[in-house]
Structure formats: C-alpha cells, structure tokens
Kinemage of the C-alpha trace (Angstrom):
@kinemage 1
@onewidth
@group {chain A} dominant
@subgroup {mainchain}
@vectorlist {calphas} color= white
{ca thr a 1} P -47.072 16.162 6.315
{ca asn a 2} L -47.456 19.710 4.993
{ca arg a 3} L -49.534 18.421 1.679
{ca ile a 4} L -52.140 16.436 4.136
{ca ala a 5} L -54.435 19.218 4.562
{ca ile a 6} L -55.664 22.306 2.562
{ca ser a 7} L -54.253 25.937 3.734
{ca pro a 8} L -55.829 28.499 4.856
{ca lys a 9} L -54.865 30.376 1.924
{ca lys a 10} L -55.756 28.562 -1.034
{ca lys a 11} L -59.139 27.726 0.789
{ca gln a 12} L -60.547 29.519 -0.876
{ca glu a 13} L -59.317 29.447 -4.423
{ca arg a 14} L -60.669 25.507 -4.236
{ca glu a 15} L -63.453 24.319 -1.923
{ca val a 16} L -62.942 20.437 -1.829
{ca gln a 17} L -66.849 18.931 -1.353
{ca leu a 18} L -66.114 15.353 0.972
{ca thr a 19} L -69.353 15.482 2.247
{ca pro a 20} L -69.102 11.866 -0.384
{ca val a 21} L -65.944 11.804 -0.329
{ca leu a 22} L -65.785 10.852 3.132
{ca thr a 23} L -68.888 8.865 3.173
{ca met a 24} L -67.751 6.412 0.892
{ca ala a 25} L -64.241 6.161 3.239
{ca ser a 26} L -66.534 5.151 5.853
{ca thr a 27} L -66.656 1.578 3.153
{ca lys a 28} L -63.653 -0.557 4.893
{ca gly a 29} L -61.279 -1.709 2.580
{ca thr a 30} L -61.618 1.452 -0.199
{ca arg a 31} L -59.805 4.211 -0.194
{ca leu a 32} L -60.928 8.532 -0.578
{ca pro a 33} L -61.039 9.103 -4.580
{ca ser a 34} L -58.677 11.707 -5.750
{ca val a 35} L -60.121 15.318 -7.728
{ca ser a 36} L -59.717 13.032 -11.417
{ca asp a 37} L -62.095 10.381 -9.006
{ca glu a 38} L -64.846 12.992 -8.031
{ca lys a 39} L -64.858 13.829 -12.345
{ca ala a 40} L -65.131 9.947 -13.077
{ca ala a 41} L -68.322 9.880 -10.691
{ca ala a 42} L -69.587 13.048 -11.615
{ca asp a 43} L -70.136 11.594 -15.730
{ca ala a 44} L -71.019 8.479 -14.236
{ca ala a 45} L -74.116 9.768 -12.410
{ca ser a 46} L -75.251 11.523 -15.939
{ca ser a 47} L -74.473 8.201 -17.565
{ca pro a 48} L -77.002 4.792 -17.127
{ca ala a 49} L -76.476 2.566 -13.966
{ca pro a 50} L -73.491 -0.094 -14.602
{ca pro a 51} L -74.400 -3.419 -14.030
{ca pro a 52} L -73.515 -4.335 -10.680
{ca pro a 53} L -70.089 -5.913 -10.021
{ca thr a 54} L -68.994 -9.878 -9.727
{ca arg a 55} L -66.412 -11.028 -7.014
{ca gly a 56} L -63.384 -10.839 -9.081
{ca asn a 57} L -63.485 -7.232 -10.508
{ca phe a 58} L -64.554 -6.114 -7.251
{ca arg a 59} L -61.244 -8.036 -5.672
{ca ser a 60} L -59.202 -6.416 -8.015
{ca ser a 61} L -60.969 -3.113 -7.634
{ca leu a 62} L -60.408 -3.408 -3.627
{ca ser a 63} L -56.728 -4.277 -4.129
{ca lys a 64} L -55.649 -1.608 -6.316
{ca ala a 65} L -57.443 1.092 -4.367
{ca arg a 66} L -55.131 -0.314 -1.463
{ca thr a 67} L -51.994 1.033 -3.043
{ca gln a 68} L -52.810 4.212 -3.669
{ca arg a 69} L -52.075 6.917 -0.677
{ca leu a 70} L -55.047 7.246 1.691
{ca phe a 71} L -56.077 10.739 1.702
{ca asp a 72} L -54.830 11.592 -1.673
{ca val a 73} L -58.441 13.481 -1.797
{ca leu a 74} L -56.831 15.606 0.469
{ca val a 75} L -53.264 17.133 -1.058
{ca ala a 76} L -53.876 20.340 -3.379
{ca glu a 77} L -51.802 20.411 -6.802
{ca asp a 78} L -50.551 23.713 -5.969
{ca glu a 79} L -50.126 23.224 -1.845
{ca asp a 80} L -46.849 25.707 -1.019
{ca asp a 81} L -44.937 23.258 1.149
{ca thr a 82} L -44.317 26.495 3.496
{ca asp a 83} L -47.439 26.690 4.923
{ca pro a 84} L -48.543 25.243 8.305
{ca pro a 85} L -51.107 21.972 7.922
{ca asn a 86} L -54.153 23.195 9.260
{ca phe a 87} L -56.804 20.245 10.676
{ca asp a 88} L -59.473 22.496 12.184
{ca asn a 89} L -60.972 24.010 8.500
{ca ile a 90} L -62.098 20.550 7.016
{ca ala a 91} L -65.638 20.567 5.716
{ca thr a 92} L -67.722 17.119 6.579
{ca thr a 93} L -71.127 16.387 7.651
{ca ser a 94} L -69.777 13.116 9.422
{ca thr a 95} L -68.087 14.389 12.869
{ca ser a 96} L -66.852 11.435 13.596
{ca ile a 97} L -65.170 10.176 10.186
{ca ala a 98} L -63.493 13.848 10.172
{ca gln a 99} L -61.963 12.719 13.876
{ca glu a 100} L -60.852 9.342 12.405
{ca gly a 101} L -58.980 11.311 9.764
{ca lys a 102} L -57.283 13.557 12.197
{ca ala a 103} L -56.512 10.788 14.747
{ca phe a 104} L -55.054 9.588 11.475
{ca ile a 105} L -52.876 11.854 10.978
{ca asp a 106} L -51.350 12.565 14.480
{ca arg a 107} L -50.533 9.054 14.501
{ca met a 108} L -48.161 9.022 11.435
{ca met a 109} L -46.237 12.415 12.544
{ca asp a 110} L -46.449 11.443 16.347
{ca thr a 111} L -42.687 9.955 17.264
{ca ser a 112} L -42.154 8.356 20.796
{ca his a 113} L -39.872 10.778 22.954
{ca glu a 114} L -36.850 8.616 22.854
{ca asp a 115} L -36.722 8.949 18.710
{ca lys a 116} L -37.125 12.844 18.561
{ca gln a 117} L -33.851 13.452 20.911
{ca arg a 118} L -32.333 10.850 18.616
{ca thr a 119} L -33.416 13.190 15.861
{ca asn a 120} L -32.623 16.360 17.036
{ca arg a 121} L -28.888 15.156 18.357
{ca tyr a 122} L -28.411 13.780 14.763
{ca gln a 123} L -29.617 17.408 13.717
{ca asp a 124} L -27.276 18.857 15.744
{ca phe a 125} L -24.357 16.927 14.087
{ca thr a 126} L -25.018 17.375 11.107
{ca glu a 127} L -25.929 20.734 11.068
{ca gly a 128} L -22.557 21.803 12.988
{ca arg a 129} L -20.723 19.808 10.420
{ca arg a 130} L -21.786 21.770 8.284
{ca leu a 131} L -21.645 24.793 9.652
{ca val a 132} L -17.988 23.511 10.598
{ca leu a 133} L -16.703 22.951 7.162
{ca ser a 134} L -17.887 26.148 5.948
{ca pro a 135} L -15.707 28.830 5.794
{ca asn a 136} L -15.513 31.883 7.914
{ca ile a 137} L -18.540 30.808 9.997
{ca ser a 138} L -18.858 32.714 13.734
{ca pro a 139} L -18.786 30.160 16.822
{ca glu a 140} L -22.005 31.431 17.716
{ca tyr a 141} L -23.607 30.299 14.583
{ca leu a 142} L -22.670 27.210 15.496
{ca pro a 143} L -23.913 24.587 17.721
{ca glu a 144} L -23.295 23.896 21.862
{ca ser a 145} L -21.646 20.637 20.717
{ca gln a 146} L -19.545 22.016 18.168
{ca arg a 147} L -18.311 25.337 19.110
{ca asn a 148} L -15.009 24.208 20.391
{ca val a 149} L -14.329 22.040 16.864
{ca lys a 150} L -12.024 23.092 14.111
{ca ile a 151} L -10.689 22.557 11.094
{ca pro a 152} L -7.255 23.209 10.557
{ca thr a 153} L -6.319 25.042 7.062
{ca leu a 154} L -3.480 23.158 4.946
{ca arg a 155} L -1.064 25.549 5.386
{ca glu a 156} L -1.796 25.125 9.321
{ca cys a 157} L -1.334 21.711 8.626
{ca gln a 158} L 1.892 21.835 6.464
{ca ser a 159} L 3.756 23.456 9.053
{ca ala a 160} L 3.586 20.367 11.417
{ca phe a 161} L 6.065 18.759 9.059
{ca thr a 162} L 9.494 20.425 8.958
{ca asn a 163} L 12.947 19.810 9.025
{ca pro a 164} L 15.750 21.862 10.622
{ca glu a 165} L 18.201 20.347 8.375
{ca ala a 166} L 16.703 19.640 4.941
{ca asp a 167} L 15.412 23.214 5.416
{ca ala a 168} L 19.535 24.160 5.472
{ca his a 169} L 20.418 22.392 3.089
{ca tyr a 170} L 18.060 24.219 0.328
{ca arg a 171} L 19.195 27.689 1.943
{ca met a 172} L 22.733 26.437 1.250
{ca glu a 173} L 21.767 25.143 -2.453
{ca gln a 174} L 20.871 28.385 -3.044
{ca asn a 175} L 24.013 30.123 -2.944
{ca pro a 176} L 25.330 29.943 -7.237
{ca phe a 177} L 28.818 29.855 -5.665
{ca his a 178} L 28.121 26.676 -4.091
{ca arg a 179} L 26.508 25.449 -7.122
{ca ile a 180} L 29.362 25.566 -9.105
{ca leu a 181} L 31.201 24.305 -6.624
{ca thr a 182} L 28.611 21.134 -6.359
{ca thr a 183} L 29.157 20.771 -10.086
{ca phe a 184} L 33.003 20.220 -10.551
{ca leu a 185} L 32.635 17.405 -7.548
{ca asn a 186} L 30.052 15.998 -9.258
{ca ile a 187} L 31.832 15.293 -12.671
{ca ile a 188} L 35.192 14.668 -11.084
{ca ala a 189} L 32.976 11.925 -8.891
{ca ala a 190} L 31.697 10.963 -12.607
{ca phe a 191} L 35.162 10.222 -14.029
{ca tyr a 192} L 36.519 8.395 -10.530
{ca ile a 193} L 33.481 5.988 -10.672
{ca trp a 194} L 34.301 5.394 -14.765
{ca val a 195} L 37.250 4.816 -14.073
{ca ala a 196} L 36.682 2.606 -11.035
{ca his a 197} L 33.874 0.643 -13.484
{ca thr a 198} L 36.029 0.027 -16.730
{ca val a 199} L 39.922 -0.264 -15.310
{ca asn a 200} L 40.818 -3.870 -14.738
{ca phe a 201} L 42.538 -7.218 -15.832
{ca glu a 202} L 39.611 -8.078 -18.264
{ca thr a 203} L 39.483 -4.445 -19.829
{ca leu a 204} L 42.730 -4.438 -20.244
{ca leu a 205} L 42.656 -7.903 -22.038
{ca ala a 206} L 40.434 -6.092 -24.414
{ca ile a 207} L 42.155 -3.130 -25.301
{ca thr a 208} L 45.626 -4.812 -26.282
{ca asn a 209} L 43.620 -7.495 -28.715
{ca ala a 210} L 41.912 -4.364 -30.452
{ca ser a 211} L 44.938 -2.806 -30.524
{ca leu a 212} L 47.080 -5.684 -32.601
{ca val a 213} L 44.568 -6.759 -34.445
{ca thr a 214} L 44.113 -3.168 -35.097
{ca leu a 215} L 48.262 -2.673 -35.757
{ca phe a 216} L 47.496 -5.587 -38.228
{ca tyr a 217} L 44.984 -4.058 -40.763
{ca cys a 218} L 47.059 -1.077 -40.204
{ca tyr a 219} L 50.315 -2.473 -41.385
{ca tyr a 220} L 48.396 -3.917 -44.830
{ca ser a 221} L 45.576 -1.505 -45.063
{ca asp a 222} L 46.269 -1.446 -49.005
{ca leu a 223} L 45.152 -5.012 -48.896
{ca tyr a 224} L 42.266 -5.125 -46.481
{ca ala a 225} L 41.186 -0.728 -46.017
{ca ala a 226} L 37.341 -0.971 -46.389
{ca lys a 227} L 34.852 1.534 -45.301
{ca leu a 228} L 32.370 -0.295 -42.764
{ca asp a 229} L 29.237 0.424 -41.132
{ca phe a 230} L 28.967 -0.106 -37.635
{ca ala a 231} L 25.237 -0.841 -37.957
{ca phe a 232} L 26.329 -4.748 -36.965
{ca leu a 233} L 28.035 -3.481 -33.814
{ca ser a 234} L 24.742 -2.772 -32.107
{ca phe a 235} L 23.334 -5.870 -32.787
{ca ser a 236} L 25.898 -8.020 -31.639
{ca val a 237} L 27.187 -6.214 -28.821
{ca val a 238} L 25.608 -2.750 -28.050
{ca phe a 239} L 22.275 -4.966 -27.983
{ca pro a 240} L 23.188 -7.943 -25.498
{ca leu a 241} L 24.841 -5.539 -23.364
{ca thr a 242} L 21.879 -2.932 -23.263
{ca phe a 243} L 19.525 -5.991 -22.222
{ca leu a 244} L 21.620 -7.655 -19.609
{ca ile a 245} L 22.152 -3.805 -18.037
{ca gln a 246} L 17.955 -4.020 -17.920
{ca ser a 247} L 17.497 -7.113 -16.248
{ca thr a 248} L 20.304 -6.986 -13.890
{ca phe a 249} L 18.409 -3.873 -12.663
{ca thr a 250} L 15.671 -5.111 -12.006
{ca arg a 251} L 16.829 -7.618 -10.925
{ca arg a 252} L 18.059 -5.684 -8.173
{ca glu a 253} L 15.561 -3.752 -7.816
{ca asp a 254} L 12.909 -6.814 -6.904
{ca ala a 255} L 15.830 -7.862 -4.262
{ca leu a 256} L 15.542 -4.289 -2.370
{ca his a 257} L 11.788 -5.094 -2.868
{ca arg a 258} L 11.739 -8.334 -1.293
{ca leu a 259} L 14.308 -7.622 1.295
{ca ser a 260} L 11.707 -4.550 2.988
{ca asp a 261} L 9.307 -7.278 2.646
{ca phe a 262} L 11.420 -9.270 4.544
{ca arg a 263} L 12.247 -6.853 7.148
{ca ala a 264} L 8.488 -5.586 7.563
{ca cys a 265} L 7.481 -9.185 8.361
{ca val a 266} L 10.308 -9.606 10.879
{ca leu a 267} L 9.558 -6.351 12.465
{ca ser a 268} L 6.148 -6.878 13.274
{ca thr a 269} L 6.101 -10.615 14.038
{ca ala a 270} L 8.640 -9.515 16.709
{ca leu a 271} L 5.875 -6.653 17.768
{ca leu a 272} L 3.406 -8.968 17.831
{ca thr a 273} L 5.083 -12.068 19.948
{ca phe a 274} L 6.733 -9.044 22.567
{ca thr a 275} L 4.020 -6.813 23.429
{ca cys a 276} L 1.136 -8.426 22.805
{ca asp a 277} L -0.816 -8.986 25.905
{ca trp a 278} L -4.163 -10.681 26.498
{ca pro a 279} L -7.241 -11.441 29.140
{ca asp a 280} L -5.699 -13.364 32.704
{ca pro a 281} L -7.580 -16.627 32.660
{ca glu a 282} L -7.776 -16.728 36.480
{ca val a 283} L -8.396 -13.236 36.542
{ca pro a 284} L -12.299 -13.064 35.654
{ca gly a 285} L -13.312 -9.471 34.115
{ca ser a 286} L -9.760 -8.515 33.287
{ca phe a 287} L -8.193 -7.160 29.940
{ca ala a 288} L -4.261 -8.017 30.193
{ca gly a 289} L -2.188 -9.343 32.522
{ca gly a 290} L -2.029 -13.493 31.245
{ca arg a 291} L 1.214 -12.229 29.645
{ca arg a 292} L 2.634 -13.020 33.325
{ca arg a 293} L 1.635 -16.392 32.812
{ca leu a 294} L 4.727 -17.382 30.345
{ca pro a 295} L 7.938 -18.472 30.800
{ca lys a 296} L 10.101 -15.746 32.769
{ca ala a 297} L 12.760 -17.118 29.731
{ca phe a 298} L 10.564 -16.564 26.601
{ca asp a 299} L 10.846 -12.794 25.788
{ca lys a 300} L 14.801 -13.948 25.673
{ca ala a 301} L 14.789 -16.920 23.571
{ca ala a 302} L 12.382 -15.790 21.295
{ca leu a 303} L 14.788 -12.631 21.095
{ca asp a 304} L 17.321 -14.719 20.437
{ca asp a 305} L 15.636 -16.227 17.698
{ca phe a 306} L 15.405 -13.205 15.720
{ca cys a 307} L 18.533 -12.660 15.546
{ca arg a 308} L 19.615 -16.494 14.893
{ca met a 309} L 17.155 -15.830 11.925
{ca met a 310} L 18.490 -12.466 10.846
{ca gln a 311} L 21.957 -13.748 10.564
{ca leu a 312} L 21.182 -16.996 8.669
{ca val a 313} L 19.529 -14.854 5.903
{ca tyr a 314} L 22.648 -12.448 5.434
{ca glu a 315} L 24.827 -15.771 6.090
{ca tyr a 316} L 23.000 -17.731 3.102
{ca leu a 317} L 22.656 -13.932 1.360
{ca ser a 318} L 26.414 -13.263 1.597
{ca met a 319} L 27.842 -16.523 0.045
{ca pro a 320} L 29.918 -16.459 -3.329
{ca ser a 321} L 27.371 -17.202 -6.170
{ca val a 322} L 29.227 -20.340 -7.656
{ca ser a 323} L 26.538 -20.039 -11.092
{ca his a 324} L 29.099 -17.952 -13.240
{ca ala a 325} L 30.443 -19.662 -16.751
{ca arg a 326} L 33.804 -21.123 -15.291
{ca his a 327} L 31.739 -23.525 -12.484
{ca val a 328} L 29.499 -24.981 -14.637
{ca val a 329} L 32.166 -25.671 -17.586
{ca leu a 330} L 34.966 -26.617 -16.008
{ca trp a 331} L 35.565 -29.720 -14.200
{ca his a 332} L 37.678 -28.534 -11.315
{ca lys a 333} L 35.488 -25.732 -10.069
{ca gln a 334} L 33.004 -28.519 -9.533
{ca pro a 335} L 34.264 -29.369 -5.665
{ca tyr a 336} L 34.169 -24.994 -4.819
{ca lys a 337} L 30.435 -25.300 -6.406
{ca arg a 338} L 29.686 -28.292 -4.252
{ca arg a 339} L 31.173 -26.721 -1.421
{ca val a 340} L 29.321 -23.410 -1.458
{ca his a 341} L 25.915 -25.494 -1.894
{ca ala a 342} L 26.654 -27.731 0.809
{ca lys a 343} L 27.043 -24.347 3.052
{ca gln a 344} L 23.964 -23.611 1.459
{ca asn a 345} L 21.940 -26.576 2.181
{ca glu a 346} L 23.088 -26.355 6.183
{ca leu a 347} L 22.003 -22.550 6.427
{ca leu a 348} L 18.533 -23.810 4.991
{ca lys a 349} L 18.082 -26.648 7.796
{ca lys a 350} L 19.218 -23.668 10.127
{ca trp a 351} L 16.433 -21.591 8.979
{ca asn a 352} L 13.583 -24.456 9.027
{ca asp a 353} L 14.554 -24.852 12.806
{ca cys a 354} L 14.384 -21.156 13.563
{ca ile a 355} L 10.807 -21.370 12.198
{ca phe a 356} L 9.986 -24.376 13.888
{ca asp a 357} L 10.999 -22.479 17.284
{ca met a 358} L 9.075 -19.330 16.480
{ca ser a 359} L 6.177 -21.923 15.708
{ca met a 360} L 7.131 -23.590 19.282
{ca his a 361} L 6.525 -20.110 21.119
{ca thr a 362} L 3.233 -19.003 19.773
{ca glu a 363} L 1.828 -22.555 20.951
{ca glu a 364} L 3.290 -21.533 24.100
{ca met a 365} L 1.950 -18.059 24.272
{ca arg a 366} L -1.687 -19.937 23.229
{ca lys a 367} L -1.125 -22.267 26.603
{ca ala a 368} L -1.087 -19.388 28.173
{ca gly a 369} L -3.947 -17.806 27.191
{ca phe a 370} L -3.467 -16.165 24.094
{ca gln a 371} L -6.524 -16.031 21.709
{ca ser a 372} L -6.974 -18.101 19.396
{ca gly a 373} L -7.727 -15.893 16.770
{ca glu a 374} L -4.403 -14.137 17.433
{ca ala a 375} L -2.304 -17.112 17.236
{ca ser a 376} L -3.598 -18.266 13.908
{ca arg a 377} L -2.121 -14.422 12.806
{ca leu a 378} L 0.649 -14.972 14.005
{ca his a 379} L 1.346 -17.913 12.596
{ca gln a 380} L 0.211 -16.659 9.247
{ca tyr a 381} L 3.038 -13.950 10.098
{ca his a 382} L 5.497 -17.168 9.856
{ca gln a 383} L 4.345 -17.567 6.830
{ca tyr a 384} L 5.188 -14.632 5.186
{ca leu a 385} L 8.457 -14.609 6.363
{ca glu a 386} L 8.889 -18.003 4.559
{ca gln a 387} L 7.391 -16.844 1.506
{ca arg a 388} L 9.709 -13.479 1.956
{ca phe a 389} L 12.733 -15.678 2.428
{ca glu a 390} L 12.107 -17.808 -0.155
{ca his a 391} L 12.308 -15.098 -2.910
{ca leu a 392} L 15.250 -14.018 -1.817
{ca arg a 393} L 16.930 -17.265 -1.723
{ca cys a 394} L 15.789 -17.396 -6.082
{ca ile a 395} L 17.194 -14.065 -6.884
{ca lys a 396} L 20.119 -15.596 -5.227
{ca tyr a 397} L 20.293 -18.651 -6.530
{ca tyr a 398} L 18.379 -18.123 -10.316
{ca arg a 399} L 20.712 -14.594 -12.383
{ca thr a 400} L 20.542 -13.374 -15.106
{ca pro a 401} L 21.057 -15.943 -19.186
{ca gln a 402} L 24.039 -17.429 -18.671
{ca ala a 403} L 24.480 -17.538 -22.833
{ca thr a 404} L 23.303 -13.947 -23.223
{ca arg a 405} L 26.756 -13.235 -20.685
{ca ser a 406} L 28.932 -15.394 -22.675
{ca phe a 407} L 27.667 -13.594 -25.727
{ca gly a 408} L 28.565 -10.572 -25.401
{ca arg a 409} L 31.953 -11.037 -23.267
{ca val a 410} L 33.069 -13.349 -26.665
{ca tyr a 411} L 31.855 -10.653 -28.833
{ca ile a 412} L 34.550 -8.135 -27.278
{ca tyr a 413} L 37.006 -10.476 -28.325
{ca ile a 414} L 35.871 -11.323 -31.700
{ca leu a 415} L 34.783 -7.855 -33.319
{ca pro a 416} L 37.778 -6.981 -33.339
{ca trp a 417} L 38.617 -8.825 -35.933
{ca met a 418} L 35.383 -7.479 -37.930
{ca thr a 419} L 35.741 -4.046 -37.700
{ca gly a 420} L 39.587 -4.082 -38.543
{ca pro a 421} L 39.339 -2.848 -41.920
{ca tyr a 422} L 37.336 0.329 -40.998
{ca phe a 423} L 39.634 0.991 -38.470
{ca ala a 424} L 42.724 0.291 -41.707
{ca trp a 425} L 40.682 2.975 -43.787
{ca val a 426} L 40.700 5.850 -41.081
{ca phe a 427} L 44.326 5.292 -41.138
{ca glu a 428} L 44.211 5.358 -45.395
{ca gln a 429} L 42.809 8.713 -45.187
{ca gln a 430} L 44.919 10.469 -43.245
{ca phe a 431} L 47.214 12.943 -44.288
{ca glu a 432} L 49.639 12.001 -42.962
{ca arg a 433} L 49.284 8.595 -41.810
{ca ser a 434} L 49.696 8.222 -38.086
{ca tyr a 435} L 49.141 4.454 -35.961
{ca gly a 436} L 48.609 6.922 -32.538
{ca phe a 437} L 45.110 8.450 -33.556
{ca thr a 438} L 43.851 4.952 -35.503
{ca leu a 439} L 44.998 2.639 -32.475
{ca thr a 440} L 43.396 5.102 -29.586
{ca leu a 441} L 40.196 5.081 -31.740
{ca ala a 442} L 40.251 1.124 -31.707
{ca ala a 443} L 41.073 1.086 -27.992
{ca phe a 444} L 38.431 3.032 -26.795
{ca thr a 445} L 35.922 1.438 -28.407
{ca phe a 446} L 36.185 -1.494 -27.352
{ca phe a 447} L 36.926 0.587 -24.005
{ca val a 448} L 33.488 1.289 -23.396
{ca leu a 449} L 31.923 -1.540 -24.791
{ca gln a 450} L 33.988 -3.396 -21.984
{ca gly a 451} L 33.374 -0.798 -19.237
{ca leu a 452} L 29.141 -1.667 -20.058
{ca leu a 453} L 30.239 -5.550 -19.652
{ca asn a 454} L 31.742 -4.340 -16.106
{ca thr a 455} L 28.962 -2.199 -15.144
{ca gln a 456} L 26.556 -5.424 -15.616
{ca gln a 457} L 28.788 -7.520 -14.138
{ca gly a 458} L 28.729 -5.388 -10.693
{ca leu a 459} L 25.176 -5.755 -10.601
{ca glu a 460} L 24.472 -9.664 -11.237
{ca asp a 461} L 24.356 -10.804 -8.045
{ca pro a 462} L 22.737 -7.938 -5.805
{ca phe a 463} L 23.449 -8.856 -2.609
{ca leu a 464} L 27.600 -9.295 -2.955
{ca thr a 465} L 29.823 -6.619 -2.984
{ca asp a 466} L 33.040 -6.019 -5.145
{ca tyr a 467} L 35.826 -5.624 -2.828
{ca thr a 468} L 37.960 -5.637 -5.889
{ca ser a 469} L 36.884 -2.558 -7.304
{ca trp a 470} L 37.489 1.067 -6.629
{ca thr a 471} L 33.864 1.265 -5.552
{ca pro a 472} L 33.365 -1.418 -3.804
{ca gly a 473} L 29.232 -1.597 -3.760
{ca ile a 474} L 28.081 1.430 -5.215
{ca asp a 475} L 25.699 -0.006 -6.855
{ca ala a 476} L 24.458 -3.368 -4.841
{ca val a 477} L 21.944 -3.803 -1.927
{ca lys a 478} L 23.768 -2.691 1.129
{ca leu a 479} L 22.729 -6.401 2.783
{ca asp a 480} L 24.880 -5.653 6.213
{ca phe a 481} L 23.278 -2.334 6.835
{ca glu a 482} L 19.432 -3.794 6.047
{ca met a 483} L 19.620 -5.984 8.119
{ca ala a 484} L 21.108 -4.457 11.321
{ca val a 485} L 18.558 -1.679 10.731
{ca ala a 486} L 16.483 -5.051 11.588
{ca leu a 487} L 18.313 -6.185 13.706
{ca gln a 488} L 18.105 -2.787 15.942
{ca ala a 489} L 14.644 -2.772 15.646
{ca val a 490} L 13.855 -5.255 17.080
{ca glu a 491} L 16.126 -5.145 20.234
{ca gln a 492} L 14.560 -1.883 21.087
{ca tyr a 493} L 10.753 -3.649 20.363
{ca tyr a 494} L 12.220 -6.086 23.506
{ca ala a 495} L 13.736 -3.607 25.251
{ca glu a 496} L 10.648 -1.301 25.378
{ca ala a 497} L 8.317 -5.115 25.889
{ca lys a 498} L 10.806 -5.479 29.167
{ca ile a 499} L 10.238 -1.665 30.727
{ca his a 500} L 6.262 -2.008 29.507
{ca ala a 501} L 6.125 -5.505 31.842
{ca ala a 502} L 8.634 -4.088 34.451
{ca trp a 503} L 5.679 -1.091 34.948
{ca gln a 504} L 2.732 -2.726 34.650
{ca glu a 505} L 4.422 -5.132 37.356
{ca arg a 506} L 4.843 -2.123 39.535
{ca glu a 507} L 1.498 -1.313 38.859
{ca arg a 508} L -0.346 -4.127 40.003
{ca glu a 509} L 2.154 -4.282 43.273
{ca lys a 510} L 1.002 -0.881 44.460
{ca lys a 511} L -3.098 -1.514 43.178
{ca ala a 512} L -2.442 -4.919 45.158
{ca glu a 513} L -1.339 -2.741 48.595
{ca arg a 514} L -4.162 -0.291 47.689
{ca lys a 515} L -6.482 -2.903 48.151
{ca gln a 516} L -4.722 -4.789 51.471
{ca lys a 517} L -4.346 -1.686 52.641
{ca lys a 518} L -8.280 -0.764 52.253
{ca ala a 519} L -9.073 -4.333 53.623
{ca gly a 520} L -6.963 -4.034 56.833
{ca glu a 521} L -8.646 0.375 57.310
{ca ser a 522} L -12.138 -2.078 57.155
{ca his a 523} L -11.062 -4.577 59.312
C-alpha cells in the first residue's frame, strides 16, 4: 500500500498528469493506463485516427485491461517504500473521481477490529519467538507474553541426565591399577569360556581320532610323508562352520527382536485393558466413569489371562528341540519327537483359548460403553500378539540347514585322514623325530575346529539353555528373565489401576456427599 500514491519528496521529480487518466477511468470496465500507455496515447494522437473498434476486439481489450492492476499509473518506478503514502496531493480536475479512488484505497487498507487484534497477537508471538530464540536478548526487549519464556542451553539439558552408578564406575576405571587388574581378569575369563565351549565328550572323540590317524601316518612316514597345502581345510570345514556361526547369531538377534516386540505388545494391551476409561452412558456430559459398569471380577480375570498367556509362551519356547539329525534319521527317536510335538500342539490350543478370552474381554468393555474405535484398536493389539507369537514359533521350529551342520561334523572326523601326510612330513623334518610335537599339533588343529562347532551348537536353539556346559546360557536368550520382566510390568499395571479406581471411587463419594449436603442446606 505504500506504493499506491506518490510521496511528497518525489512529487517535484515526477509529475503525473492525471487529468486525462482519471477521465478515462470514469468509463466502467476500463483501467487507468500506465506511463507506457500515456506514451502510446501521445503517439496515437499524432498519427491518423484509427477505425472504430469492432465488437470482438473491444471485448478482448476489455478483458486484458481487467487483468491488470487498478491504479498502476500511480505506482512510481523508483518509489521509496519507507515513505508514507500521501493521498492529499493528487492533482486532478475531477474531485469526485479522486474521492472514489481514495475511498477504494481506504477499503483495500481497512480491516475489521477483530482481524487487527488477531494480526497483532500473531505478530507479538512471532516477534517474541524470534527474540527468545536469539541469544543475548534482554527481557525488556521481549513482548509482555514472552518475558517469562526461556529455552535452556544444551549444557543445562545435559545436566538433567545423570547416573551416579555410571559416574562412580567411570572414576574407578581411571585408576591405572584397576585397569591392569581388569585386563588380567578378562584374560582369565576368556580362557575359562574357551575351555567351557571346547571341552566335552565330542571334542575328546575328535582329538582322539586325529591323534590316532596322525600316529599311523608318522609310523609309516617313509611312505606317506608329503608337504600339503591347507587351503582345502578352509573350504571343507572352516567355511561351513563360519557360515553356520553367522546364521545362528543372526537367528539369535532375530529372536531377541521378536521377543521384545511380543513383550511390548503384551504390555501395551495390558495397559489399555486395565487403565482405559470412557464416559458413563448414564451420566450425560461425563468424561469418565464408564469403567464402573464392568463386572467386579473383570480386571482379575484379565490379569489371569495375561499371566496365562506369558506362561504358555514360555513353555512353548522352552520345549526341547527335536529337529536334530538323530530325531530325523533314527527310528527309535521318533516316539520322543511325536510326544514333544503333541505337547506343543496342546500349548497352541491353550494359546488360542487365551486369545479368544482376551477378545471377549474387549467385547465386555464394549457392552459397558467402551467406544467402538478404541475397541477396534484393542482387537488390533490382539492381532499383533498373534503375529509376534507366530514369528517366535517359526524361529523355534525351523533351524539352520541340517545338511550344512552334518557336513561340518563329518568333515572333522574325515579330515585327519587327508591331512595325516602333512603331519608325517612335519615328523620327518624334525632334527630329532618326536611324536609329542606332531601329535600335539594335530590334536590342537582339530581341537580348534571342534570348539567352533560347539559354539554354533550352543546357539542353535536361541531359547534353550545348555545346563551341561560350564557356562550355561552365556549366549542364549534369557527367556525366563525376559518373561519375568513382562509379568512384573503387567502386575504393576494391574495394581496401579486398582489404586486409581479406588481413588476415583472415593472422589465420587466425596462429591456426592458435598452435593447432598448442599441440597440439605438449600432446603
């Protein structure tokens, strides 16, 4: 709007002759021409008069004129936007035309009182926000509504997150003697775990087989000694074992992810079931109180179903694994396999009953006034529970490739017959032939390979704990602990919900007493 009129200081430099312009503006449907239009009009005046316009070209010129801005002749090309507009010095011979133009400009600039207040409030907010976000701003420069607003610095925010136990441990780690002691303890613990994962009956068989075969080749070293390349060892044993360990670790991580998703779904479902409230249908205008319409034993029955659900999941996932090679090949292991599968099938039936009971709990809540949208959300949580359990069930039932595991185990017993000539060559190359070093080298080679295989076997079923090991469950999923954490949270939600319900009941009783007392006083 500051560019609508010509400012006083530019008036002497540019004088606009508005007499013919405003005369032309009195015609309805036309526009006030610009400076370029004035030059074109002067050129047209010196040229011969054009023929009268036809109906078609008159309409096209009229529509083009309406698309241009009204009063653009008053816009100065070098106008300073900081100068205030002045409407009193418009030179014109028609007072009515000038008044109409000024009234039009006033209507453009005029806004209602409510719009002005809304604009002022928004400008106050935006200006205050800009000042608050700017550093080193004194409070007196802030708007009235923003003077008590302060955004803390990052250092102030970091001070809110402290852990005394972690700080004490960090200070203890700074002690050099403690670091030395920790290093020695880690080495001792690593040796213990190494021995625990390698020393078992199967390792003893592998070492015995390798030692006997090596002893045979050393005894006939004159016939079989040969310097062989160990590259085939990596292709036949090391590569399958590496693949198996990587696949097993990936399954363990997937099991942890699925188990955490299942626990989160259980906790979310329990929280919504125990704490959600809705308007009482018998009390108009209420926002809560509808939960009182539920049966008294509803919360306890829901708690029992949640506990039963987690118990069923724990029993299913902790069942012994029957997908080993011996359960597939040997006929006398088939009855045990069928018995375990029958037990798992019974657990699945109980799981389905539990999900059905939880769905009926939701329908009971709907009968008491629970909104249909929230009930649909609760049913969706039940679907999530079933999806997570199916993922866990598939991880439990289907394992890493059985053929690859069998290849790795068989090659450990066959390879000594292939590598025996190399150990015989080592026996021949010694200055004084000694069976001790040769047998130790052969036994240690297959001791390491068997240790890798034992590591893979320990993670084959991520939910089982091998109690025959010296370190039972060191890498497996702590299933009992994870389910206990979920059960504790569900019990806590139930207790908190009961306490909150009792508090709400007391508040309603107090409100009713006050209302009754007030009514008695009025009578």
